[in-house]
C-alpha positions in Angstrom: 0.0 0.0 0.0 1.4 3.4 -1.0 1.2 6.5 1.2 -1.5 7.9 -1.1 -3.7 4.8 -1.0 -3.4 4.6 2.7 -4.7 8.1 3.1 -8.0 7.0 1.7 -8.4 3.9 4.0 -8.5 5.7 7.4 -12.3 5.3 7.9 -13.2 8.8 7.0 -12.7 10.9 3.8 -9.3 12.3 3.3 -8.7 16.1 3.8 -6.4 17.3 1.1 -4.9 20.7 1.6 -3.2 22.9 -1.0 -0.5 25.6 -0.4 1.8 27.4 -2.9 5.4 26.6 -2.5 7.5 29.6 -1.7 4.7 31.8 -0.5 5.5 34.0 1.3 9.1 32.6 0.9 10.8 29.3 0.4 12.1 29.5 4.0 8.6 30.0 5.4 6.9 27.2 3.5 8.1 24.2 5.7 6.4 25.6 8.8 3.1 26.1 6.9 3.3 22.5 5.7 3.9 21.4 9.3 0.8 23.3 10.3 -1.3 21.6 7.7 -0.2 18.2 9.0 -0.7 19.3 12.7 -4.2 20.5 11.8 -5.1 17.1 10.4 -4.6 17.2 6.6 -4.3 13.7 5.2 -2.7 14.7 1.9 -0.7 17.8 1.1 -0.7 19.4 -2.4 2.3 21.6 -2.9 1.7 24.1 -5.7 4.5 24.9 -8.1 4.5 28.6 -8.8 4.1 29.6 -12.5 3.8 32.9 -14.3 0.5 32.0 -16.1 -1.7 29.8 -13.8 -4.7 29.9 -16.0 -6.8 27.4 -13.9 -6.4 29.4 -10.7 -8.4 32.3 -9.3 -7.1 35.6 -7.8 -5.9 34.1 -4.5 -3.7 31.5 -6.0 -2.6 33.8 -8.8 -1.4 36.3 -6.2 0.4 33.5 -4.3 2.2 32.5 -7.5 3.4 36.1 -8.0 4.5 36.4 -4.3 6.4 33.1 -4.6 8.2 34.0 -7.8 9.0 37.5 -6.4 10.6 35.7 -3.5 12.9 33.9 -5.9 11.3 30.4 -5.7 12.8 28.0 -8.2 12.2 24.3 -8.9 15.2 23.4 -6.9 13.7 25.2 -3.9 10.5 23.2 -4.3 12.3 19.9 -4.4 14.3 21.0 -1.3 11.0 21.8 0.5 9.6 18.4 -0.5 12.7 16.6 0.8 12.5 18.4 4.1 8.8 17.6 4.3 9.5 13.9 3.7 12.1 13.8 6.4 9.7 15.4 8.9 6.6 13.5 7.8 7.5 10.1 6.5 4.0 8.9 6.2 2.0 11.9 4.9 1.4 11.9 1.1 2.8 14.8 -0.8 1.5 15.8 -4.3 3.1 18.4 -6.5 0.5 20.4 -8.5 1.2 22.8 -11.2 1.7 23.4 -14.9 3.7 21.7 -17.7 6.3 24.4 -18.3 8.1 24.1 -14.9 7.7 20.3 -15.0 9.1 19.8 -18.5 11.7 22.6 -18.8 14.6 20.3 -17.8 12.9 17.2 -19.4 10.3 14.9 -18.0 12.9 12.3 -16.9 14.7 14.8 -14.8 11.5 16.1 -13.2 10.2 12.7 -12.4 13.4 11.5 -10.9 13.9 14.7 -8.9 10.4 14.4 -7.5 10.9 10.8 -6.6 14.2 11.5 -4.9 12.4 14.2 -2.9 9.8 11.8 -1.7 6.9 13.0 -3.8 3.9 10.6 -4.1 1.9 12.1 -6.9 1.8 14.9 -9.6 -1.1 16.9 -10.9 -0.3 18.7 -14.1 -3.2 21.0 -14.9 -2.5 21.6 -18.6 -1.4 18.3 -20.0 -4.5 16.6 -21.3 -4.8 12.7 -21.2 -4.3 12.5 -24.9 -0.8 14.0 -24.3 0.1 11.6 -21.5 3.4 10.6 -23.2 4.8 14.1 -22.3 5.1 13.2 -18.6 3.0 10.2 -17.5 5.4 7.4 -18.5 8.2 9.1 -16.7 6.2 9.5 -13.5 5.1 5.9 -13.5 8.6 4.7 -14.1 9.7 6.7 -11.0 6.9 5.3 -8.9 4.9 8.5 -8.8 1.1 8.6 -9.4 -0.2 10.8 -12.3 -3.4 12.3 -10.8 -6.0 13.3 -13.3 -8.7 15.9 -13.3 -12.3 15.4 -14.2 -14.8 18.4 -14.5 -18.5 18.9 -15.0 -17.9 18.8 -18.7 -16.2 15.4 -18.6 -18.9 13.3 -20.3 -19.2 9.6 -20.6 -17.4 9.6 -24.0 -14.3 11.4 -22.5 -14.1 9.9 -19.1 -12.4 6.7 -20.2 -9.5 8.8 -21.6 -9.2 10.7 -18.3 -9.1 7.5 -16.3 -6.7 5.7 -18.6 -3.3 5.8 -16.9 -4.6 7.7 -13.9 -3.6 6.6 -10.4 -3.5 7.8 -6.8 -7.0 9.4 -6.9 -9.3 11.2 -9.3 -9.6 14.9 -8.6 -13.1 16.2 -9.5 -13.1 19.9 -10.2 -16.6 20.7 -9.1 -17.1 23.9 -11.1 -16.4 24.9 -14.7 -14.2 27.8 -13.8 -11.1 28.9 -11.9 -10.3 28.2 -8.3 -11.7 29.9 -5.3 -14.6 32.0 -6.7 -17.7 29.7 -6.6 -19.0 26.4 -5.3 -21.1 23.8 -7.1 -24.5 22.9 -5.7 -24.5 19.9 -3.4 -26.9 18.0 -5.6 -24.6 18.4 -8.7 -21.6 17.2 -6.6 -23.5 14.2 -5.4 -24.6 13.2 -8.9 -21.1 13.7 -10.3 -19.3 11.7 -7.6 -21.8 8.8 -8.1 -21.2 8.8 -11.8 -17.4 8.9 -11.4 -17.3 6.2 -8.7 -19.4 3.9 -11.0 -16.6 4.3 -13.6 -13.4 3.8 -11.5 -12.1 2.2 -8.3 -9.9 5.2 -7.7 -10.8 7.4 -4.7 -12.7 10.5 -5.9 -11.7 13.8 -4.2 -13.7 17.0 -4.8 -12.2 20.5 -4.9 -12.7 24.1 -6.0 -14.8 26.4 -3.9 -14.8 24.5 -0.6 -14.1 26.9 2.3 -16.2 26.3 5.4 -16.6 23.3 7.6 -20.2 22.9 6.5 -19.2 22.8 2.9 -16.4 20.3 3.6 -18.8 18.1 5.5 -21.4 18.2 2.7 -18.7 17.0 0.2 -17.3 14.4 2.7 -20.7 12.7 2.9 -20.4 11.5 -0.7 -16.7 11.8 -1.8 -13.6 10.0 -0.7 -11.6 13.2 -0.3 -12.2 17.0 0.2 -9.7 19.4 -1.3 -9.2 22.9 0.1 -6.8 25.4 -1.4 -7.7 29.0 -2.0 -8.9 29.5 1.6 -5.6 28.3 2.9 -3.7 30.5 0.5 -5.7 33.5 1.6 -4.6 32.8 5.2 -1.0 32.8 4.1 -1.5 36.1 2.3 -3.1 37.6 5.4 -0.6 36.4 8.0 2.6 35.9 6.1 5.3 34.2 8.2 2.9 34.1 11.1 0.5 31.9 9.1 1.2 28.5 10.6 -1.1 29.1 13.7 -4.1 30.3 11.8 -3.6 27.6 9.1 -3.4 24.9 11.7 -6.6 26.0 13.4 -8.5 26.4 10.1 -7.5 22.9 9.0 -8.4 21.5 12.3 -11.9 22.9 11.9 -12.3 21.3 8.5 -10.9 18.0 9.7 -13.4 17.8 12.5 -16.2 18.5 10.1 -15.0 15.9 7.6 -14.7 13.2 10.3 -18.1 14.0 11.7 -19.7 13.9 8.3 -19.6 10.1 8.1 -20.4 9.4 11.7 -24.0 8.3 12.5 -26.2 10.9 14.1 -27.8 10.5 17.5 -31.1 10.2 15.8 -29.9 7.3 13.7 -28.5 5.5 16.7 -31.7 5.9 18.6 
Protein backbone atom coordinates (compact mmCIF):
# COMPACT_ATOMS: atom_id res chain seq x y z
CA UNK A 1 0.00 0.00 0.00
CA UNK A 2 1.36 3.41 -0.96
CA UNK A 3 1.18 6.53 1.19
CA UNK A 4 -1.54 7.90 -1.08
CA UNK A 5 -3.70 4.79 -1.05
CA UNK A 6 -3.35 4.55 2.73
CA UNK A 7 -4.68 8.11 3.10
CA UNK A 8 -8.01 6.96 1.69
CA UNK A 9 -8.40 3.93 3.98
CA UNK A 10 -8.54 5.67 7.36
CA UNK A 11 -12.28 5.26 7.86
CA UNK A 12 -13.15 8.85 6.98
CA UNK A 13 -12.73 10.91 3.81
CA UNK A 14 -9.27 12.35 3.26
CA UNK A 15 -8.74 16.05 3.84
CA UNK A 16 -6.44 17.33 1.09
CA UNK A 17 -4.88 20.74 1.64
CA UNK A 18 -3.16 22.91 -0.97
CA UNK A 19 -0.54 25.61 -0.43
CA UNK A 20 1.76 27.36 -2.87
CA UNK A 21 5.45 26.56 -2.46
CA UNK A 22 7.55 29.62 -1.72
CA UNK A 23 4.68 31.78 -0.46
CA UNK A 24 5.53 34.01 1.35
CA UNK A 25 9.07 32.63 0.87
CA UNK A 26 10.79 29.26 0.43
CA UNK A 27 12.11 29.50 3.97
CA UNK A 28 8.59 30.04 5.38
CA UNK A 29 6.89 27.19 3.54
CA UNK A 30 8.06 24.25 5.72
CA UNK A 31 6.39 25.65 8.84
CA UNK A 32 3.14 26.11 6.90
CA UNK A 33 3.30 22.51 5.70
CA UNK A 34 3.90 21.37 9.27
CA UNK A 35 0.81 23.33 10.31
CA UNK A 36 -1.30 21.57 7.66
CA UNK A 37 -0.24 18.20 9.04
CA UNK A 38 -0.74 19.29 12.67
CA UNK A 39 -4.24 20.48 11.80
CA UNK A 40 -5.12 17.05 10.41
CA UNK A 41 -4.60 17.21 6.64
CA UNK A 42 -4.27 13.70 5.23
CA UNK A 43 -2.70 14.69 1.90
CA UNK A 44 -0.67 17.79 1.06
CA UNK A 45 -0.74 19.43 -2.36
CA UNK A 46 2.30 21.64 -2.90
CA UNK A 47 1.70 24.12 -5.69
CA UNK A 48 4.53 24.89 -8.08
CA UNK A 49 4.49 28.63 -8.85
CA UNK A 50 4.11 29.60 -12.49
CA UNK A 51 3.78 32.90 -14.33
CA UNK A 52 0.50 31.97 -16.06
CA UNK A 53 -1.66 29.81 -13.76
CA UNK A 54 -4.74 29.91 -15.96
CA UNK A 55 -6.82 27.43 -13.92
CA UNK A 56 -6.41 29.45 -10.73
CA UNK A 57 -8.38 32.34 -9.32
CA UNK A 58 -7.10 35.59 -7.82
CA UNK A 59 -5.91 34.14 -4.50
CA UNK A 60 -3.65 31.48 -5.97
CA UNK A 61 -2.57 33.76 -8.83
CA UNK A 62 -1.37 36.25 -6.22
CA UNK A 63 0.38 33.49 -4.30
CA UNK A 64 2.23 32.49 -7.46
CA UNK A 65 3.36 36.09 -7.95
CA UNK A 66 4.52 36.40 -4.33
CA UNK A 67 6.41 33.13 -4.55
CA UNK A 68 8.17 34.00 -7.80
CA UNK A 69 9.00 37.46 -6.45
CA UNK A 70 10.61 35.72 -3.47
CA UNK A 71 12.89 33.89 -5.91
CA UNK A 72 11.34 30.43 -5.68
CA UNK A 73 12.77 27.98 -8.19
CA UNK A 74 12.16 24.31 -8.90
CA UNK A 75 15.25 23.42 -6.87
CA UNK A 76 13.69 25.19 -3.87
CA UNK A 77 10.47 23.23 -4.30
CA UNK A 78 12.34 19.93 -4.37
CA UNK A 79 14.28 20.97 -1.27
CA UNK A 80 11.01 21.79 0.49
CA UNK A 81 9.64 18.39 -0.53
CA UNK A 82 12.75 16.59 0.78
CA UNK A 83 12.50 18.39 4.09
CA UNK A 84 8.81 17.58 4.34
CA UNK A 85 9.45 13.91 3.71
CA UNK A 86 12.11 13.79 6.42
CA UNK A 87 9.73 15.39 8.94
CA UNK A 88 6.59 13.54 7.84
CA UNK A 89 7.54 10.12 6.49
CA UNK A 90 3.96 8.85 6.23
CA UNK A 91 2.03 11.88 4.88
CA UNK A 92 1.43 11.86 1.11
CA UNK A 93 2.83 14.82 -0.82
CA UNK A 94 1.54 15.80 -4.27
CA UNK A 95 3.08 18.41 -6.55
CA UNK A 96 0.47 20.41 -8.45
CA UNK A 97 1.16 22.83 -11.25
CA UNK A 98 1.67 23.42 -14.94
CA UNK A 99 3.66 21.73 -17.68
CA UNK A 100 6.28 24.41 -18.26
CA UNK A 101 8.09 24.10 -14.90
CA UNK A 102 7.73 20.32 -14.95
CA UNK A 103 9.08 19.80 -18.47
CA UNK A 104 11.65 22.56 -18.79
CA UNK A 105 14.57 20.30 -17.84
CA UNK A 106 12.94 17.24 -19.37
CA UNK A 107 10.33 14.86 -18.00
CA UNK A 108 12.90 12.29 -16.95
CA UNK A 109 14.72 14.85 -14.81
CA UNK A 110 11.54 16.11 -13.21
CA UNK A 111 10.16 12.66 -12.43
CA UNK A 112 13.42 11.47 -10.90
CA UNK A 113 13.93 14.67 -8.92
CA UNK A 114 10.40 14.40 -7.54
CA UNK A 115 10.88 10.75 -6.64
CA UNK A 116 14.19 11.49 -4.94
CA UNK A 117 12.44 14.22 -2.92
CA UNK A 118 9.77 11.80 -1.69
CA UNK A 119 6.87 13.04 -3.81
CA UNK A 120 3.93 10.62 -4.15
CA UNK A 121 1.86 12.13 -6.94
CA UNK A 122 1.78 14.85 -9.56
CA UNK A 123 -1.15 16.87 -10.89
CA UNK A 124 -0.30 18.66 -14.12
CA UNK A 125 -3.20 20.95 -14.92
CA UNK A 126 -2.47 21.63 -18.59
CA UNK A 127 -1.36 18.27 -19.99
CA UNK A 128 -4.52 16.55 -21.29
CA UNK A 129 -4.83 12.75 -21.15
CA UNK A 130 -4.25 12.55 -24.91
CA UNK A 131 -0.76 13.97 -24.33
CA UNK A 132 0.09 11.65 -21.45
CA UNK A 133 3.35 10.65 -23.15
CA UNK A 134 4.76 14.08 -22.33
CA UNK A 135 5.10 13.21 -18.65
CA UNK A 136 3.01 10.22 -17.53
CA UNK A 137 5.35 7.36 -18.46
CA UNK A 138 8.24 9.05 -16.69
CA UNK A 139 6.21 9.54 -13.51
CA UNK A 140 5.08 5.92 -13.51
CA UNK A 141 8.64 4.70 -14.07
CA UNK A 142 9.71 6.73 -11.03
CA UNK A 143 6.89 5.30 -8.89
CA UNK A 144 4.85 8.52 -8.84
CA UNK A 145 1.08 8.60 -9.37
CA UNK A 146 -0.16 10.77 -12.27
CA UNK A 147 -3.36 12.25 -10.82
CA UNK A 148 -5.98 13.29 -13.34
CA UNK A 149 -8.69 15.94 -13.27
CA UNK A 150 -12.35 15.44 -14.17
CA UNK A 151 -14.77 18.36 -14.52
CA UNK A 152 -18.50 18.93 -14.96
CA UNK A 153 -17.91 18.83 -18.72
CA UNK A 154 -16.16 15.42 -18.63
CA UNK A 155 -18.88 13.35 -20.27
CA UNK A 156 -19.21 9.59 -20.64
CA UNK A 157 -17.35 9.65 -23.96
CA UNK A 158 -14.32 11.44 -22.52
CA UNK A 159 -14.14 9.88 -19.05
CA UNK A 160 -12.37 6.67 -20.18
CA UNK A 161 -9.52 8.76 -21.60
CA UNK A 162 -9.23 10.69 -18.34
CA UNK A 163 -9.07 7.48 -16.34
CA UNK A 164 -6.65 5.67 -18.65
CA UNK A 165 -3.28 5.77 -16.90
CA UNK A 166 -4.57 7.70 -13.89
CA UNK A 167 -3.62 6.59 -10.39
CA UNK A 168 -3.54 7.83 -6.80
CA UNK A 169 -6.97 9.44 -6.85
CA UNK A 170 -9.29 11.21 -9.28
CA UNK A 171 -9.62 14.94 -8.63
CA UNK A 172 -13.10 16.18 -9.48
CA UNK A 173 -13.09 19.91 -10.22
CA UNK A 174 -16.63 20.68 -9.13
CA UNK A 175 -17.12 23.92 -11.07
CA UNK A 176 -16.45 24.88 -14.67
CA UNK A 177 -14.21 27.78 -13.80
CA UNK A 178 -11.15 28.89 -11.88
CA UNK A 179 -10.26 28.18 -8.28
CA UNK A 180 -11.74 29.92 -5.30
CA UNK A 181 -14.63 31.95 -6.71
CA UNK A 182 -17.66 29.69 -6.58
CA UNK A 183 -18.95 26.38 -5.28
CA UNK A 184 -21.11 23.85 -7.05
CA UNK A 185 -24.51 22.93 -5.68
CA UNK A 186 -24.49 19.91 -3.39
CA UNK A 187 -26.87 18.01 -5.64
CA UNK A 188 -24.62 18.36 -8.66
CA UNK A 189 -21.61 17.18 -6.64
CA UNK A 190 -23.54 14.17 -5.35
CA UNK A 191 -24.55 13.15 -8.87
CA UNK A 192 -21.09 13.70 -10.31
CA UNK A 193 -19.35 11.69 -7.61
CA UNK A 194 -21.79 8.81 -8.05
CA UNK A 195 -21.15 8.82 -11.80
CA UNK A 196 -17.38 8.88 -11.38
CA UNK A 197 -17.32 6.18 -8.71
CA UNK A 198 -19.35 3.94 -11.01
CA UNK A 199 -16.57 4.27 -13.60
CA UNK A 200 -13.43 3.79 -11.48
CA UNK A 201 -12.08 2.16 -8.35
CA UNK A 202 -9.87 5.19 -7.70
CA UNK A 203 -10.83 7.38 -4.75
CA UNK A 204 -12.71 10.48 -5.89
CA UNK A 205 -11.72 13.77 -4.25
CA UNK A 206 -13.69 16.97 -4.80
CA UNK A 207 -12.23 20.45 -4.89
CA UNK A 208 -12.74 24.09 -6.02
CA UNK A 209 -14.83 26.44 -3.89
CA UNK A 210 -14.75 24.54 -0.58
CA UNK A 211 -14.11 26.95 2.29
CA UNK A 212 -16.21 26.30 5.36
CA UNK A 213 -16.57 23.28 7.64
CA UNK A 214 -20.20 22.91 6.53
CA UNK A 215 -19.16 22.85 2.88
CA UNK A 216 -16.40 20.34 3.63
CA UNK A 217 -18.84 18.12 5.52
CA UNK A 218 -21.37 18.18 2.69
CA UNK A 219 -18.74 16.99 0.23
CA UNK A 220 -17.34 14.43 2.67
CA UNK A 221 -20.70 12.72 2.90
CA UNK A 222 -20.38 11.53 -0.70
CA UNK A 223 -16.72 11.83 -1.75
CA UNK A 224 -13.56 10.01 -0.74
CA UNK A 225 -11.64 13.25 -0.34
CA UNK A 226 -12.19 16.97 0.20
CA UNK A 227 -9.72 19.45 -1.34
CA UNK A 228 -9.24 22.92 0.12
CA UNK A 229 -6.84 25.41 -1.44
CA UNK A 230 -7.74 29.04 -1.95
CA UNK A 231 -8.92 29.54 1.62
CA UNK A 232 -5.57 28.28 2.94
CA UNK A 233 -3.67 30.47 0.49
CA UNK A 234 -5.69 33.48 1.64
CA UNK A 235 -4.62 32.84 5.24
CA UNK A 236 -1.00 32.78 4.11
CA UNK A 237 -1.53 36.06 2.26
CA UNK A 238 -3.09 37.64 5.35
CA UNK A 239 -0.62 36.42 7.97
CA UNK A 240 2.63 35.86 6.05
CA UNK A 241 5.32 34.21 8.17
CA UNK A 242 2.86 34.13 11.08
CA UNK A 243 0.45 31.94 9.06
CA UNK A 244 1.18 28.51 10.63
CA UNK A 245 -1.06 29.09 13.67
CA UNK A 246 -4.13 30.31 11.78
CA UNK A 247 -3.59 27.63 9.11
CA UNK A 248 -3.40 24.87 11.71
CA UNK A 249 -6.59 26.04 13.43
CA UNK A 250 -8.47 26.39 10.14
CA UNK A 251 -7.48 22.93 8.95
CA UNK A 252 -8.44 21.46 12.32
CA UNK A 253 -11.95 22.92 11.94
CA UNK A 254 -12.29 21.33 8.51
CA UNK A 255 -10.90 18.01 9.69
CA UNK A 256 -13.42 17.81 12.51
CA UNK A 257 -16.23 18.45 10.05
CA UNK A 258 -14.97 15.87 7.57
CA UNK A 259 -14.65 13.19 10.25
CA UNK A 260 -18.09 13.95 11.69
CA UNK A 261 -19.73 13.85 8.26
CA UNK A 262 -19.62 10.07 8.06
CA UNK A 263 -20.45 9.36 11.71
CA UNK A 264 -24.02 8.27 12.48
CA UNK A 265 -26.16 10.90 14.12
CA UNK A 266 -27.76 10.45 17.51
CA UNK A 267 -31.14 10.23 15.78
CA UNK A 268 -29.88 7.31 13.69
CA UNK A 269 -28.49 5.53 16.73
CA UNK A 270 -31.72 5.92 18.64
